[in-house]
C-alpha positions in Angstrom: 0.0 0.0 0.3 2.0 3.0 -1.2 1.8 6.4 0.6 1.8 9.8 -1.1 2.7 12.9 0.9 -1.2 14.2 1.1 -2.2 11.0 2.4 -2.6 10.4 6.3 -0.4 7.6 7.7 -3.2 7.3 10.1 -5.9 6.6 7.8 -4.4 4.2 5.7 -3.3 2.3 9.0 -6.7 2.5 10.0 -7.9 1.1 6.6 -5.0 -1.8 7.0 -6.3 -2.8 10.7 -9.8 -3.0 9.3 -9.0 -5.5 6.7 -10.5 -8.6 7.2 -9.5 -11.6 6.8 -6.0 -11.1 7.6 -3.6 -13.5 9.6 -1.1 -12.3 12.0 1.8 -12.2 10.3 0.6 -10.9 7.0 -0.9 -7.8 8.9 2.1 -7.3 10.5 4.2 -7.5 7.4 1.6 -5.1 5.7 1.6 -2.7 8.7 5.6 -2.8 8.5 5.6 -1.9 5.1 3.1 1.0 4.9 5.0 2.0 7.9 8.6 2.2 5.9 6.9 3.7 3.1 5.6 6.6 5.5 8.9 7.2 7.7 11.0 7.0 4.2 8.9 10.0 3.4 9.3 11.4 6.7 13.5 10.8 6.6 13.7 12.4 3.0 11.8 15.7 4.5 13.9 15.8 7.5 17.4 15.4 5.4 18.0 11.9 5.5 19.2 12.0 2.0 23.1 12.3 2.1 26.0 9.9 2.8 26.7 9.4 6.5 23.4 9.2 8.0 20.5 6.4 7.8 17.1 5.5 9.5 17.2 1.8 10.6 14.7 0.0 12.4 15.7 -2.5 15.0 13.8 -5.1 17.4 10.5 -6.1 16.6 9.8 -3.3 13.9 13.3 -4.4 12.5 11.9 -8.0 12.2 8.9 -6.6 10.8 6.4 -7.7 13.7 4.6 -4.7 14.1 1.0 -4.8 16.0 -1.9 -2.7 15.9 -0.5 -0.5 19.3 3.3 -1.7 19.1 6.1 0.5 19.3 8.2 1.7 16.5 12.0 1.3 17.5 14.0 3.6 15.4 17.9 4.5 15.4 19.2 7.3 13.5 22.7 6.0 12.6 25.6 8.4 11.3 29.2 8.0 10.7 32.0 8.6 12.6 33.0 11.6 10.0 29.4 12.9 10.4 29.3 15.7 13.0 27.0 14.6 16.0 25.2 18.0 16.4 24.3 17.4 12.5 22.8 13.8 13.1 20.9 15.5 16.2 19.4 18.2 14.0 18.2 16.0 12.0 16.8 13.3 14.4 14.5 16.2 15.7 13.2 17.1 12.1 12.5 13.6 12.0 10.8 12.7 15.3 8.2 15.4 15.9 6.1 14.3 13.0 6.1 10.8 14.1 5.4 12.2 17.9 2.5 14.2 16.2 1.1 11.5 14.4 0.7 9.6 18.0 2.8 6.7 17.0 4.2 5.2 20.2 8.1 5.9 19.3 11.3 4.4 20.8 14.1 6.5 19.3 18.2 6.8 19.7 21.0 8.6 17.6 24.1 6.7 17.7 27.1 6.8 15.4 28.1 3.4 14.4 30.9 3.1 16.5 28.6 4.3 19.3 25.7 1.5 18.5 28.6 -1.3 18.6 29.5 -0.4 21.8 26.5 -0.1 23.4 25.8 -3.7 22.0 28.8 -5.2 23.4 27.6 -3.8 26.9 24.0 -4.4 27.1 22.4 -7.3 25.9 18.7 -6.0 25.3 20.3 -3.5 22.6 22.3 -6.5 21.1 19.2 -8.5 20.6 17.7 -5.3 18.9 20.7 -4.7 16.7 20.8 -8.5 15.5 17.6 -7.6 13.6 18.4 -3.9 11.8 16.9 -3.3 8.5 17.6 -0.1 6.5 14.7 2.4 6.0 16.4 5.3 4.4 19.6 7.1 3.8 23.2 5.5 3.7 22.6 1.5 3.5 25.9 0.7 4.2 25.9 2.2 7.9 23.3 -0.5 8.9 25.3 -3.1 7.2 28.5 -2.1 8.6 26.6 -2.2 12.2 25.2 -5.4 12.0 28.5 -7.3 10.6 30.5 -5.7 13.3 28.1 -6.4 16.1 27.4 -9.8 14.7 31.3 -10.6 14.7 31.8 -9.3 18.7 28.8 -11.5 19.3 30.6 -14.4 17.9 34.1 -13.7 19.6 32.5 -13.2 22.9 29.5 -15.8 23.0 30.9 -17.8 25.4 31.5 -15.4 27.7 28.2 -13.4 27.1 25.6 -16.7 26.7 25.4 -17.4 30.6 25.0 -13.8 31.0 22.0 -14.1 28.4 20.7 -17.2 30.1 20.5 -15.5 33.7 19.0 -12.3 31.6 16.0 -14.6 30.6 16.0 -16.5 33.9 15.2 -13.1 35.5 12.5 -12.4 32.9 10.7 -16.2 33.2 10.6 -15.6 36.9 8.7 -12.0 37.0 6.4 -13.2 34.0 6.1 -16.4 34.3 5.0 -19.1 31.8 3.1 -18.8 28.7 1.7 -22.2 28.8 0.4 -22.1 31.9 -0.2 -18.7 33.3 -3.9 -17.4 33.7 -2.8 -14.4 32.3 0.4 -14.9 30.1 2.5 -12.1 28.7 2.9 -12.9 25.2 6.1 -11.2 24.7 7.9 -12.0 28.2 6.6 -14.9 29.4 8.5 -18.1 28.9 7.8 -19.9 25.8 6.5 -16.0 24.3 8.1 -14.0 21.6 11.1 -13.0 23.3 12.3 -16.4 23.8 12.1 -16.7 19.9 14.4 -13.9 19.7 16.8 -15.4 21.9 17.4 -18.4 20.2 17.9 -16.8 17.1 20.4 -14.8 18.6 21.9 -18.1 20.0 22.1 -19.8 16.7 23.4 -16.5 15.4 26.5 -17.0 17.7 27.4 -20.4 16.1 28.1 -21.8 19.5 24.7 -24.2 19.5 21.7 -24.4 16.8 18.1 -23.7 18.3 15.5 -26.6 17.1 13.4 -24.9 14.2 10.4 -27.4 14.2 7.2 -25.6 14.5 8.4 -22.4 15.7 7.8 -20.4 12.8 4.3 -21.7 13.0 4.3 -20.7 16.8 5.5 -17.1 16.1 2.7 -16.7 13.5 0.0 -17.5 15.8 1.6 -15.5 18.6 1.4 -12.1 16.7 -1.9 -13.0 15.3 -3.3 -13.4 19.0 -1.2 -10.0 19.9 -2.9 -8.5 17.0 -6.3 -9.2 18.4 -5.4 -8.2 21.8 -4.2 -4.8 20.6 -7.5 -4.4 18.9 -9.9 -5.5 21.6 -8.1 -3.4 24.2 -7.0 -0.8 22.4 -3.7 -0.6 24.4 0.0 -1.5 23.5 -0.1 -4.9 26.1 1.2 -8.1 25.8 -0.5 -9.1 28.7 -3.9 -11.4 28.0 -5.8 -10.5 30.8 -8.7 -13.0 31.6 -11.3 -9.9 31.2 -10.0 -9.8 27.6 -9.9 -13.7 26.9 -13.3 -14.0 25.6 -13.6 -11.2 23.0 -10.1 -12.3 21.7 -11.4 -15.6 21.1 -14.3 -14.5 19.3 -12.0 -12.3 17.0 -9.9 -15.4 16.3 -13.0 -17.2 15.6 -12.2 -19.7 18.4 -15.1 -21.1 20.3 -14.1 -19.0 23.9 -11.6 -18.9 26.7 -10.7 -22.1 27.2 -10.0 -23.0 23.4 -7.8 -19.6 23.3 -5.8 -20.6 26.4 -5.3 -24.3 24.8 -4.2 -22.9 21.8 -1.7 -20.5 23.7 -0.6 -23.4 26.1 0.1 -25.6 23.0 1.9 -23.0 21.4 3.9 -22.2 24.5 5.1 -25.4 25.2 6.3 -25.7 21.7 8.6 -23.1 22.1 9.6 -24.0 25.9 10.9 -27.3 24.4 12.8 -25.8 22.3 14.3 -23.5 24.9 15.3 -26.3 27.0 16.8 -28.0 24.0 18.8 -24.6 22.8 20.2 -24.1 26.2 21.1 -27.5 26.6 22.8 -27.5 23.6 24.8 -24.2 24.6 25.9 -25.5 28.4 27.1 -28.8 26.3 29.0 -26.8 24.3 30.5 -24.4 26.7 31.5 -27.5 29.0 32.6 -30.3 27.2 35.9 -30.8 26.4 37.0 -31.5 22.8 36.5 -35.4 22.0 39.8 -36.9 21.7 41.2 -38.2 18.6 39.6 -42.3 18.2 37.8 -41.8 21.2 33.7 -43.0 20.4 31.3 -40.5 20.2 28.4 -42.7 20.9 27.4 -43.9 24.4 24.8 -46.8 24.4 22.0 -46.3 26.5 19.7 -49.0 25.8 18.9 -51.5 22.8 18.7 -49.3 20.0 19.6 -46.2 21.4 22.7 -44.6 21.9 23.8 -40.9 23.3 25.4 -38.8 20.7 26.7 -34.9 21.4 24.5 -34.9 24.5 21.3 -36.2 23.0 19.5 -39.6 22.9 19.3 -40.9 19.2 18.9 -44.3 17.9 21.7 -46.5 17.4 23.2 -47.6 13.9 21.4 -51.2 14.2 18.5 -49.8 15.1 15.5 -50.9 13.3 12.5 -48.2 13.7 10.0 -49.8 11.1 9.9 -53.1 12.8 10.5 -52.2 16.2 6.9 -50.5 18.0 8.9 -50.5 21.7 12.0 -48.0 20.3 9.8 -44.8 21.0 9.4 -45.4 24.8 12.5 -47.3 24.9 14.6 -43.9 23.7 12.3 -41.7 25.5 13.1 -43.7 29.1 16.9 -44.1 28.3 17.0 -40.6 27.7 15.0 -39.5 31.0 17.2 -42.2 33.1 20.5 -40.4 31.3 19.2 -36.7 32.3 19.6 -36.0 28.8 17.0 -34.9 26.1 15.7 -37.1 22.9 17.2 -35.6 19.6 13.9 -34.1 17.8 15.3 -35.6 14.5 14.7 -38.7 15.8 11.7 -38.9 17.7 10.1 -37.3 14.4 11.5 -40.1 12.4 10.1 -42.5 14.8 6.7 -41.0 14.5 6.9 -41.4 10.7 8.0 -45.0 10.2 7.5 -46.6 13.8 4.6 -49.4 13.5 1.9 -48.8 16.4 2.1 -50.8 19.6 -0.5 -54.0 19.4 -3.8 -53.5 21.3 -2.4 -55.2 24.2 1.4 -54.0 25.1 4.0 -56.3 25.4 5.9 -56.3 28.6 8.7 -54.6 27.2 6.6 -51.6 26.4 5.2 -51.2 29.8 8.6 -51.9 31.4 9.8 -48.7 29.4 7.0 -46.7 30.5 7.5 -47.3 33.8 11.2 -46.7 33.7 10.1 -43.5 31.7 7.9 -42.4 34.5 10.4 -43.2 37.1 13.2 -41.0 36.2 11.9 -37.9 38.2 12.4 -34.3 36.9 13.9 -35.5 33.7 10.5 -36.9 32.9 9.1 -33.5 31.9 11.5 -32.7 28.9 11.3 -35.9 27.5 7.5 -36.6 27.7 6.9 -32.9 26.0 9.2 -34.1 23.6 7.3 -37.1 22.9 4.1 -35.4 22.6 5.5 -32.7 20.3 6.0 -35.5 18.2 3.0 -36.9 18.2 3.9 -40.1 20.1 1.9 -39.7 23.4 -1.1 -39.5 21.7 -0.4 -42.6 19.7 0.3 -44.4 22.7 -2.4 -43.7 25.3 -6.2 -43.6 24.3 -7.7 -40.1 25.1 -4.3 -38.2 25.8 -5.1 -35.5 22.8 -8.6 -34.6 24.9 -6.5 -33.5 28.2 -3.6 -31.9 26.0 -3.2 -28.5 26.9 -6.8 -28.5 29.0 -6.5 -25.6 31.3 -7.5 -25.6 34.7 -9.4 -22.7 36.4 -8.8 -23.8 39.9 -6.4 -21.0 41.3 -4.6 -24.0 43.3 -3.6 -25.7 39.9 -0.6 -24.2 38.1 -0.4 -26.5 35.0 -2.9 -27.8 32.5 -4.5 -31.3 32.9 -1.8 -33.3 31.3 1.2 -31.1 32.4 -0.1 -31.9 35.7 -0.4 -35.6 35.5 3.1 -35.8 34.5 4.5 -33.4 37.1 2.4 -35.9 39.3 4.4 -38.5 38.1 7.6 -36.8 38.9 6.5 -36.3 42.5 5.4 -39.7 42.9 8.7 -41.1 41.9 10.1 -39.6 45.1 7.7 -41.5 47.2 8.0 -44.8 45.5 10.1 -46.4 48.5 6.7 -45.7 50.5 4.8 -48.3 48.7 5.3 -52.0 48.0 3.8 -51.3 44.5 6.0 -48.4 42.9 4.9 -49.3 39.4 1.0 -48.8 40.1 1.8 -45.5 42.1 3.5 -44.5 38.9 0.8 -45.4 36.8 -2.0 -43.9 38.8 -0.2 -40.6 39.2 -0.1 -40.4 35.0 -4.0 -41.3 35.1 -5.3 -40.1 38.1 -7.4 -37.2 36.6 -7.9 -38.8 32.7 -11.6 -38.1 33.5 -11.4 -34.5 33.4 -13.0 -32.7 30.4 -16.0 -35.6 30.1 -18.6 -33.1 32.0 -19.4 -35.7 34.6 -17.5 -36.2 38.0 -13.6 -36.8 36.9 -13.1 -39.2 39.5 -16.1 -41.5 38.3 -15.3 -40.7 34.7 -11.6 -41.4 35.3 -12.4 -44.7 36.9 -14.2 -46.1 34.2 -12.0 -44.7 31.4 -8.7 -46.2 33.1 -10.0 -49.6 32.7 -9.2 -49.9 28.6 -6.1 -47.7 29.4 -4.8 -50.7 31.9 -5.9 -53.5 29.4 -3.7 -51.7 26.5 -0.9 -51.6 29.0 -1.5 -55.3 29.5 -2.3 -55.2 32.9 -3.6 -58.2 35.0 -7.2 -57.9 36.6 -6.1 -57.3 40.2 -3.7 -54.7 39.2 -6.6 -53.2 37.1 -9.1 -52.8 39.9 -6.3 -51.3 42.0 -5.9 -48.6 39.4 -9.4 -48.0 39.3 -9.7 -47.7 43.0 -6.8 -45.3 43.3 -8.5 -43.1 40.1 -11.9 -43.1 41.8 -10.7 -42.0 45.2 -7.9 -39.9 44.6 -9.7 -37.1 46.4 -10.7 -39.1 49.2 -8.0 -38.4 51.9 -7.4 -34.8 50.5 -11.0 -33.7 51.1 -11.3 -35.9 54.2 -8.4 -35.2 56.3 -9.2 -31.6 56.8 -13.1 -31.7 57.3 -13.4 -34.7 59.4 -12.6 -35.6 62.7 -10.1 -38.8 62.2 -11.0 -40.0 65.5 -14.9 -40.5 64.7 -15.4 -44.0 63.6 -17.6 -42.8 60.8 -14.5 -40.9 59.5 -12.8 -44.1 59.4 -15.4 -46.2 57.9 -16.0 -43.3 55.2 -12.1 -44.4 53.9 -12.1 -48.4 54.7 -15.3 -49.0 52.9 -13.8 -47.5 49.7 -10.2 -49.1 50.2 -10.4 -52.5 51.2 -6.4 -53.1 52.3 -3.5 -51.8 53.4 -1.3 -51.5 50.7 -4.0 -49.6 48.6 -4.3 -47.3 51.2 -0.8 -46.8 51.1 -0.5 -46.0 47.6 -3.4 -43.6 48.1 -1.7 -41.9 50.8 1.6 -41.2 48.4 -0.8 -40.3 45.4 -2.8 -37.8 47.6 0.7 -36.2 48.4 2.5 -36.5 45.1 -1.3 -34.9 43.4 -0.7 -31.9 45.9 2.4 -31.2 45.3 2.3 -31.2 41.5 -0.9 -29.1 41.8 1.2 -26.1 43.5 2.1 -24.8 46.6 -1.3 -23.5 47.9 -2.3 -27.3 47.9 0.2 -29.0 50.5 1.8 -27.8 53.6 3.2 -29.6 56.6 -0.3 -28.9 58.4 -1.8 -30.9 55.5 0.4 -33.6 55.6 -0.2 -34.2 59.3 -4.0 -34.3 58.5 -3.5 -37.0 55.7 -0.6 -38.7 57.6 -3.5 -39.1 60.8 -6.5 -39.7 59.0 -4.4 -42.9 56.7 -2.7 -44.0 60.1 -6.1 -44.4 61.7 -7.7 -46.1 58.8 -4.8 -48.3 58.2 -5.0 -49.6 61.4 -8.5 -50.1 61.3 -7.6 -52.2 58.0 -5.1 -54.4 59.7 -7.2 -55.0 62.9 -5.7 -53.0 65.3 -7.2 -51.3 68.4 -8.8 -48.2 67.4 -7.4 -45.3 68.8 -10.5 -43.4 69.5 -10.4 -39.8 70.8 -7.2 -37.8 71.5 -5.6 -39.1 74.7 -5.2 -36.4 77.3 -1.6 -36.1 78.1 -0.1 -36.1 81.9 0.4 -32.2 81.4 -3.1 -31.8 80.4 -4.2 -33.9 83.2 -2.5 -32.3 85.9 -4.3 -29.0 84.5 -7.6 -30.6 84.8 -7.2 -31.8 88.0 -6.0 -28.7 89.4 -9.6 -27.4 88.5 -8.6 -23.6 88.0 -8.6 -21.6 84.6 -5.3 -21.8 83.0 -4.0 -20.8 79.2 -0.9 -22.5 78.5 1.5 -21.5 75.1 3.6 -24.5 73.7 4.1 -26.1 70.5 2.7 -29.6 69.4 4.7 -32.8 68.2 5.8 -30.6 64.9 6.8 -27.3 66.5 3.5 -25.5 65.4 1.9 -23.1 68.1 -0.5 -24.9 70.2 -2.6 -23.0 72.9 -4.2 -24.8 75.8 -6.8 -23.6 77.6 -8.5 -25.0 80.9 -11.8 -23.4 82.1 -15.5 -24.1 84.2 -17.4 -26.1 80.9 -19.9 -24.3 79.6 -22.2 -23.4 76.4 -20.5 -20.8 74.6 -16.7 -21.4 75.9 -15.3 -22.3 72.1 -17.0 -19.3 71.1 -15.4 -16.8 73.6 -11.9 -18.2 73.2 -12.2 -18.2 69.7 -13.2 -14.7 69.5 -10.3 -13.8 71.8 -7.8 -15.6 69.6 -9.2 -13.9 66.4 -8.9 -10.4 68.2 -5.0 -11.2 68.5 -4.9 -11.7 64.8 -4.3 -15.6 65.2 -5.5 -18.0 62.4 -7.3 -21.0 64.0 -6.2 -24.2 62.4 -8.1 -26.8 64.7 -9.7 -27.2 68.2 -10.4 -30.2 70.3 -12.2 -29.9 73.4 -12.0 -32.6 76.3 -14.9 -32.6 78.9 -14.6 -33.8 82.6 -17.2 -32.0 84.5 -16.8 -29.6 85.8 -13.8 -28.4 83.6 -13.1 -28.7 80.0 -9.6 -28.8 78.1 -9.6 -27.1 74.7 -6.4 -27.5 72.5 -6.0 -24.9 69.8 -3.7 -25.2 67.0 -2.8 -21.5 65.7 -0.7 -19.5 63.6 -0.1 -15.9 63.2 -1.7 -14.2 60.5 1.9 -12.5 60.0 4.8 -11.7 62.1 5.6 -13.6 65.4 2.6 -14.7 68.3 1.7 -12.3 70.6 4.0 -12.7 73.9 3.0 -15.1 76.2 1.5 -12.6 79.1 -0.6 -10.8 76.4 -2.3 -13.9 75.2 -3.0 -14.9 78.6 -4.5 -11.8 79.4 -6.7 -11.6 76.3 -7.9 -15.6 76.7 -8.5 -15.3 80.4 -10.4 -11.7 79.9 -12.6 -13.1 77.3 -13.7 -16.0 79.4 -15.0 -13.3 81.7 -16.3 -11.1 79.1 -15.8 -11.6 75.3 -17.3 -8.3 74.5 -14.0 -6.2 74.0 -12.9 -9.1 71.9 -15.7 -9.3 70.1 -16.2 -5.6 69.1 -12.2 -5.5 68.1 -13.2 -8.3 65.7 -16.4 -6.5 64.4 -14.3 -3.6 63.8 -11.7 -5.6 61.6 -14.8 -6.7 59.5 -16.2 -3.4 59.1 -13.0 -1.9 57.8 -11.8 -4.3 55.5 -12.3 -4.2 52.0 -15.4 -5.7 50.4 -16.1 -7.3 47.4 -19.2 -9.6 46.0 -18.6 -13.1 46.7 -20.7 -16.3 46.8 -23.0 -16.7 49.2 -22.0 -18.9 52.4 -22.9 -22.3 52.1 -23.8 -24.3 55.5 -25.1 -27.4 56.0 -25.5 -30.5 58.2 -23.2 -33.4 56.7 -25.5 -36.3 57.4 -23.9 -39.9 58.5 -20.3 -38.0 59.0 -20.4 -38.9 62.2 -21.9 -41.7 64.9 -22.2 -39.2 68.1 -21.9 -35.7 66.6 -23.6 -33.3 64.7 -21.2 -32.2 62.0 -21.8 -28.9 60.5 -19.7 -27.7 57.4 -19.4 -24.1 57.0 -18.4 -23.0 53.3 -17.5 -19.3 53.1 -15.1 -16.3 51.9 -12.6 -16.3 54.3 -13.5 -13.4 56.8 -11.9 -12.3 60.2 -13.7 -14.2 62.9 -16.1 -16.4 60.7 -15.2 -19.3 63.1 -15.9 -17.3 66.2 -19.2 -15.8 64.8 -20.4 -19.5 63.9 -19.5 -20.7 67.2 -21.4 -18.0 69.0 -24.6 -18.9 66.9 -24.3 -22.6 67.8 -23.8 -21.5 71.4 -26.8 -19.2 71.3 -28.6 -22.4 69.9 -27.9 -24.0 73.1 -25.1 -26.2 71.7 -21.7 -27.2 72.4 -18.5 -27.5 70.1 -16.1 -30.8 70.6 -13.5 -30.5 67.9 -13.0 -27.7 64.9 -11.4 -28.2 61.9 -10.4 -25.1 59.5 -9.3 -25.3 56.0 -8.4 -22.1 54.0 -7.8 -21.9 50.4 -6.7 -18.6 49.0 -9.9 -16.7 49.7 -11.9 -19.5 50.5 -12.7 -21.3 54.0 -14.1 -24.7 54.8 -14.9 -24.8 58.5 -16.3 -28.2 59.7 -17.6 -28.0 63.5 -18.3 -31.3 65.4 -21.3 -30.4 68.0 -21.9 -32.1 71.2 -25.9 -33.2 71.4 -27.3 -35.3 74.0 -26.4 -39.2 73.6 -29.7 -40.0 73.7 -31.0 -38.1 70.7 -28.2 -38.9 68.4 -27.0 -36.1 65.7 -29.6 -33.4 64.5 -31.7 -34.1 62.0 -35.3 -32.7 60.4 -36.3 -29.6 61.5 -34.0 -29.3 64.5 -31.0 -29.3 62.1 -32.4 -26.7 59.5 -33.3 -24.4 62.5 -30.0 -24.8 63.5 -28.6 -24.2 60.0 -30.8 -21.3 59.4 -29.5 -19.8 62.6 -26.0 -20.2 61.6 -26.1 -18.7 58.4 -27.8 -15.8 59.4 -25.0 -14.8 61.8 -22.3 -15.6 59.4 -24.0 -13.6 56.6 -23.8 -10.5 59.1 -20.1 -10.8 58.7 -20.1 -11.0 55.6 -23.3 -8.5 53.9 -21.8 -8.3 50.3 -22.2 -11.8 49.7 -23.9 -12.6 46.7 -27.4 -13.9 47.2 -28.0 -17.4 46.2 
C-alpha cells in the first residue's frame, strides 16, 4: 500500500487494520511495509538523503513484527565523519512528525561505533541490533553495524551466553510460563516472542543451534493473538488478562476462553521445549571438552539407543520400522540418562515406527515405567514425545487432555502437564509403597476423567479400565488402579474436614479402600497430586492431617485396636485436676504453635476463646475439646496471620479476659470486619453432613474467609444451646471450609429434620452478617 505526501498515515493504517480476513503475520508485514513507506518520506523531508546518515529499524519493527499498538523502534545512525550535532538536528526534524501522529516511538541517535559499543555492553540492545533493517539514507551504515556487532557477538559468545541465560531466567521469574499462566505475557513469559528472539541470537552465535520445527508457526500464531489483544483492548499490552480472553477468542474465530488458553498453552509448550533444548546444547558446547582423536562419540544407553552430542539418538543397528517399543525405549533411556531425546530422532520414530499392539508387550510397559520413574527429567522428555505426536498414539484419550486449562487457582498447570508433574512427585515417594509401578501409573492417569462433563473421579475410574488393558495389566492390578483413580481425592478432602477419631470418618475411608497396600498407594498419590498442583495445595499441616487419617484407617484395616479420641497427656491431666482456669502456650509434635485452655465447662466456651484468639490476629487451624465435669480442656492449633505470636502474657490476659467477658474481643473483631475492603462473593453455604459421625452433629461451613468466621459461627451455635467438641478449619486462597462437630444429647443422636434446619438457618444468619456483600444464592 504506497503512501503519498498528501495521504494520512493514520487513515491508511486504520484501513489496513480494519481489513479482514488477514492473518497476524500478514498484517504485521503489511503494517511494517506501510510504516516503512511513511517513515521513508519523513526521512527525506528531514534530510536523511546524504551519505553518512541512515534511518534503521531495530527490535520488533526490524523483524517486521508490528502489531496495532506496537512501538516503532528506530535508530538514526551516522558515520564517524558526520558531526553528532548534525545528526541530532536531523533527528529532531524526524521525530516530531512521528510524535505528532501519535505513533509510539522508541528512538536513539548513535554513531556506528557508539551503537557497536552499546551492543557489547547491553544484551537487550544487542538483541535489537541483530534484527536491524534499513529504511532510508546510507544503507552501508546499517550493514556495517550488523556485521561488526555479529562478529563481536560470535567472538564474545562463550562469555556472554551465560549472562543471556541469567537475563532470561530473571524475565521468566517475573513473567511466568506462557503455557500455564492464567494471564500470560505474550512477549516476556517463558515460551513467548522474546524467547524466539533469544534463540535466533543463540543460533547466530555459532555456539549451538536451536530446534526449528514448529517455531515459525508458533511465532505466527502469537503475533495473531497479540494483534487481536491490541485490537480488543486498544492498548499497547502483551498481557492476556482474563477479562479480555473471550473477546479475543471471538475475534480469532475460536469457541471461547478455554479454546484460546488451550491454543496458547500448545504454542507456549512448543517454544518452551525448544528453549530447553537450545540451552542444553549451549551448556554442552560451553562445558564439554573436545573429543579426543579415536574416542568413540556414541555411548550405548539401551537396545537401539545411544547418546550422541548429549542427546539420545538411534543406534546404527536400530530398526524402527519393525520395533514398536522403540519410541518408549528412547524416551526412557534419555530420561534415565538425564539428557533430551533428539527432536529429529523422535520425528523419525513418529513417521516410521509401527503402532504398538492393542495389548502392549511387557517390554513396552517396562519402558513406560522406567520413563515415569525418571524424576524431574521426565518433564522435558515427555514433552518431546508429546510434541512429536507419540503420546497420543500410545495412550487413548490423551489428546482430549492435552493443554486442557484448569481454572482452579490452586492448579499451576494444564491437566496433562499436571499428570506428568504428579508422576515426577510420585517418583520421589516410590520407597514408601510396595507397588511403585502402580503408584506411577496412578499418578499419570488419576485425572484422566477431566473434560468429560462428569465427575472426573467417576469418569476416570471407567476410562482407566481400557487403558490398563492396553498396557497389559492383570485384573487385580487394574482394580487397584480403578480404586485409586475413583478415590484419589478421598484423603485430601476428608482429612481437613472430618474428625479422624470419629469411627464414621474411618468407616468412610475403609469402605472405599479395602487393604493397607492400596491405602499406602492412595496416601502417596494424595501427596504427589497436591505437590504437583502447586504450593497452595500442600503444607506441613495438610501432610499431618492426611497422615493422621491414613494411620487411623490403616489401623482399622489391619485389625489393630482403634485409637479412639485424642488422649489427654500427663501435663493436660494435671491442668484438669487442678480445677482452675489456665492458659498455656506451647508447641505440638511438629513445633507448630499450640494453646491449651482449661476452664469451667459451659455452652459458649469455644466461641469466647475463638473470638479472643481472632482479636489477637491468630489464624485458628483446629480446636479439640475434652470435658470432665466441671472442667473443659481446649487445645487450639494456631498460626499468626503475619509476624510472630503475641507474647505469652498478652495472650493469657486476652484469653482469660474473654472467659469473663468476651464483649471487648467481639467488638475488636467486628471493627476489623467493618473496616476491610469488600467485594461481591458467593453466598455462604452451610449444611449438616449426614452420616459423618455416629455421635456428633457435623456442621460444614463454606464461606469467603473473613476475620472471625469461626468465632461468629461458634457464638451462634452457643446461642442455639449447643457445644462444639472439635473444629477443623481449612482455608484455600480466600475461601474457607470450617467443619464443626457439635455435642448433642447422647440419647437423641445427631440433629436431623427440623432441629437441624433451624440450627443451619441460625448459623447462616450469623455468618451472613459478617459478610453482607456476599451474593445472594
